[in-house]
N, C-alpha and C positions, 0 to 999 in steps of 0.2 A: 434621587426621585424616590418617593413611595410608591411600593408594589401595590399595583391594583389588582381586584381579583379577574381572573379569568376564567372562561368557560370552555376553552380549546382542550383538547383531548391530545397533547403531543408532548407528554411528560417523558422525564429521561429514562433509560432502561438502568441507571446505576443510582444505586442507595446515596444518601446524604453523607454516609461516611466515608464511601469511595470519592466523592467527589470534594470533600472537605481535604481529603487525603491527596488529591492530587494538586491542589493550590499548595499545601504545604509541602509537597516535593518540588513544585515548580520554583516556590520561594527559597528552598535549599539551593537548587541548583542556580538562582540568582545571586545568592549570597555567595556561592564557591567563585562564581565569575564577577564579584566585587560590583555588583549591578545594585543602583538605588531603586531603579524602575526599568520596566520592561513595556513594550508596544508591541501587540500582536495584530496582525489583520489576516493571515493566512486563515482560511476558513476550518480547516483540520486543526490548527493550534487554537483557534478560539472555540472550537466544538470540544476538543478535549477538556480545555480547561473550565469551561462553563456549561456545556451541554446545548449550548443554542445553535441550531444548525441554519438559521435563515440569514436573509442581508437586508441592511448593510450591517456589518459587524467590526466594531473597533475596541480592542481590549487594553487597559492600562492597569499592570499590577505594579503595588508596592510592596514593602515590607508590611504595610499595614491594611492598605486599602486594594480592592477590585472593583473596577468600574467597565461596565460593558456597555457600549454606545450602540445605539440601532436608530430606527425612525419610530415616528408615532404609528405608523402604520403596522409596523412589525411588533410593536410592545404586547400585546396580548400574547403572541406565540413566545417571544421571549421572556415574559413573565411564567408562563407556563414551563418552558423547556428549561427554565433554570431554578425551578423552585427549590432544588435540592440544596442550593446556597442562598436560600431567602435570607439569610442573618450575615451573609459574607460578601455579597455582591450586590452592587449598586447599579441600576439601571439608569441610563440617561439618554435622553433624545436630544441634547444639545448638538447643534450643527453649526459649523464642521467640526468633527471630534478632536483633529489637531489642534485647533484654536483653544477649545476648552480644555484640554490637556496641558496646554502652555501656561494658561490661567492657573490651573491646579498647583503647577509646579514651579511658578513664577517667584523670585526672590533667594532662590536656591540655585548651587552649582552642582549639578546630579551627574552621575555616569547612568546613561539611559541606553538600556538594550534595545536593540531593534533586530529584525528576523534577517538570516542570511540571506534569504533569498531575493532580496531587494536588490532591483537595479542600481548601478553605479549612479545615474541620473537621480533616481528616487532617493538615494542616500545623501547626495548634495543637497537635494531640495531640503529634506529633513534637517540637515546638518546647519541650513541657513535659518531653518524656522527656528530651530532649539539653539542658536548661537550661544546662550550663556551656559549651555551643558556640553558635557561630552557624549558623544554617540558612539555607540560601539556594536557592530554585527555580532550577534550570540544566539546560541541554542537552548536554552533551559527548558522552553516546553518541547521541544524536538526529544531533547535527552531523556525527559520525565516520561515521554510517549515509548520509550523502547522496550521496557518490560510491561507486559500486558497483565492485567488483572485477571483472576478467573472469571469475572462478568464478560470482560472483553474476550477472552478465549473462547467462551460461550457463543458469543456473536460471529466470531471466525469461524467456528465450527459450522455453525446454523449457515452462514453465508457459503461454506464450501459444499455443504449438502445440497443447497439450492443449484449452486454451479453444476454439480454434478447431475440433478435431476435435468436441467438444461441438456447437458452433453448427452445423456442417455436417451433423451427424446429426438433429439438431431439425428442419432447415428442410424436409426433405420430409415430416414428420409434421405439419406445420402445414395446418389446413383451416378452411374457413368453419364457424361454429357452434361451434368450440372457445372455451372460456372463456379469459381471461387466466391464470387460476390452474391451467387444464388445460395451457398451454403452458409456465408456469413449472415445473409437474409434470414434463414431458417434458424440461426442461433440467436438474432435478435427478436424475430417472434416470439419464439418458447421464451424469453425473458420476458416480454410483454405480457405474455398470458398470466403471468405469476404475479397477482397484486402485491405480495410481500415484499418482491423485489424492489429497491429504489432505484436500480438503473444498472447498467454495465459500467465495469471499472474500467475498461479500455474498450476500444473498438476491435472486436473479435479478429484473430488473425488466422486466414485458411490459405496455406500455401502448398500448392500442388507441384511435385517433383521438383524441378531446377529451380523454382520460385523460393525454395526454402533457404537457398543461400542467400538471399536477403533476410536476416534473421528477423526483422521485424517488418514483413512483406505486407504490402498493403495490398487485399484482395482486388484481383480484375478479372477481366473475362475469360482468363484460362480455365480451360475444361478438364473434368476429371475424365481419365482414361481408364479402360479396364484393368489395366496393370499399374496404376498409379498409385504413389505412396503419399498420403495426405497428412500434413501437420496442422493440427487444430490447437489453438493456443485463446482461451476464454476466461472472462472472471465478471461477476455480479457484486453488488453492492446491497448488504443486508444491514437495517439500521445503521448506516455508516460505515461499515467495516467490509472490506474488499476479501474476494477469493482470487484465485489465480491457478490455473491448470492447463498442463499441455499435453496431448496425447497424439501417438502417431500412428496412422491405422494404413493399411493396405488394402487396395481393391483387387480381388483375388488372393492368390496364393504369393507369399512372399518368396522373392528370390535368397538364395543363400548368401549374397552380399548384403541385402537389406537386413537378413537375421544377425549376420555379424555384426553391423554396425548397430543395430537396436540392441543386442545384446552388451555392447561393451558401453554404451550410454547407460544401460540400466545397471552395469557393474561399478561404474563411476559414480552413479548416484547413490549406490548402497554403500560403498567405500565411505563416500563424504558423510553419509548421514550417521554410519558408526561412531563416527568422531564428535559428534554434536553435543556436546555436554558442558556444563558450567567449567569454566577454565579454558576451553579449547580456543585456539586463535583462529580468526575468519582468513587468513592467509593460509593456514595450514591447512584447514577443510577445502580450500579452493584448491590448493596445489595437490592434494591427494586425489582428486578427481581427476584433475588434470593430466596427472602420471598415467593414470589407466589408460586414458586416451592416447597419451603420447606412446605409450609401450604397445599401442593396437596399430599405430604407424598413421593415427588421423591427427596429431598437433594442429597441422594447419586447418583443420576442420571446427576447431573449438577455439574460439576470439576473443567470445563476451565472458562475464564475469558468471560465476556459478550461480548466484541467487542473490537475493534482495529481503531487506525487511519487510513486512507489509502489516499492515492495521487499518487505520482510519483513510490511508492512501495505499494505492497499489505497492507504489514505491514509497514504504514509509523514509524519510530522510536519515542520513547520518550512519546507516548500518548496510553494510554489503559484504557476500561473499565474493571478494573479487582482488586480485593482485594490483588493482588499478585506484585501488580506493585505501584510505588507512585501514593499517591493522587494528582489530579491536578485539577483547576478549568477551566470549559468551557468558552471558548469567542467565539464571532461570527466569522464564517468562518472555524470553525475545521469541519473536516469531519470524520465520525466514521462508523463501522458496526454496528450493535446490532444484535447479533446471539445467543439468549437463546436455550438452547437443553436439552433435557430429552434422556438417552441412557439407556435402560433395558438391562442387561446382558442375553446373548443366546435368545432374544427376538427381538429387533427393536430400532431403535432411530429416533427422530425426532429434526430436527434444522431447524429453520426460520432466515433468513439473509437478511436484507436490508442495504442499505446505508442512511445516515443521513447527514445533511448540518446543523449546528448549524447557525440559525439565528438571527438576533438583538432581537427578542422576542422570536421565537417560532421555532423547527426544521422543515426542510423540507427534506421529504422522496423523495429520487429521485429513488427509485425502484417502478414501476409500475405494476410489475408482482402481481397478484393476490395471496392472501394469504389462500384463502380458500382451504380445503382439495381438492386436486385432486385425483379422483378416475377414474383410467383406467379400462373401462369394455370390455371384449373380447367374 
């Protein structure tokens, strides 16, 4: 389809050179996996490859062609947002897109990659639809997304700054007798006030005292007491890129036990961050933090992975600082959260979370919010 002119102002924040480079990297990843074609429907994958952030969206990639399927209603936005790929990306409103893809690939016997996140039933249906081809779950786009460009890192930093603005605005509003849900509402309200924020990257977590034992606690009507310890985990999305930060605060003066746990978590995070350079292995980084917590006698209190990749998704796929996922080698440009925690059943929990960018020689912590224990006095 020939591109029509658009008056929409939704252009990509990335240069034509960067967008062309993304397609080249994705095609290189496809070749490494012996894929003749690749079909993507995941919003983050389509956005990374084309710049388009609307719906509907189905992307077909081959060694020579790139076709983005959308609807006639969203075509003006697609035209504007993918302008950097004007000579490399065909826009199509043919529906349904999979039938058109079938027609394009007819008469050949190809190995077609599909996204690994597809359900088993969806994969079986596609296999029947493309019976003359071989379908293979694969991750060429996710793999290309691992290393962030300087432009992407700038957006991650801007997202984190906005997230910290929200945090700073909420802290003075926290008072004893407020419920977890009320504090979550304060976070969401502060996010909504800032027009540059796309939205929240996940439902903010507020966990008072023993509720932090549930690591991803859903805020309820539990109320803050004058001696509570409160865990706050929040993130926003800015121009598609997520932020993520956790801080723990005390209502009033922290007890010696609270300080011991808090300091252990901080020591574990510092030890892990010191290892985060190209060539380091994700399992070693996680183990380093875990050993600090184990030596302090809190091994039972730290049962989740140390961190995850972050970018167009809060949990970018394929990379984790965790003993429960494949061991990976760090390379420059990767972005991770580092979030050790200790959770004491029926008492309280502490988690400290920052976002790190892997540099050529050392990591850059793009989280500026102080990690000193915050005590709110009333």
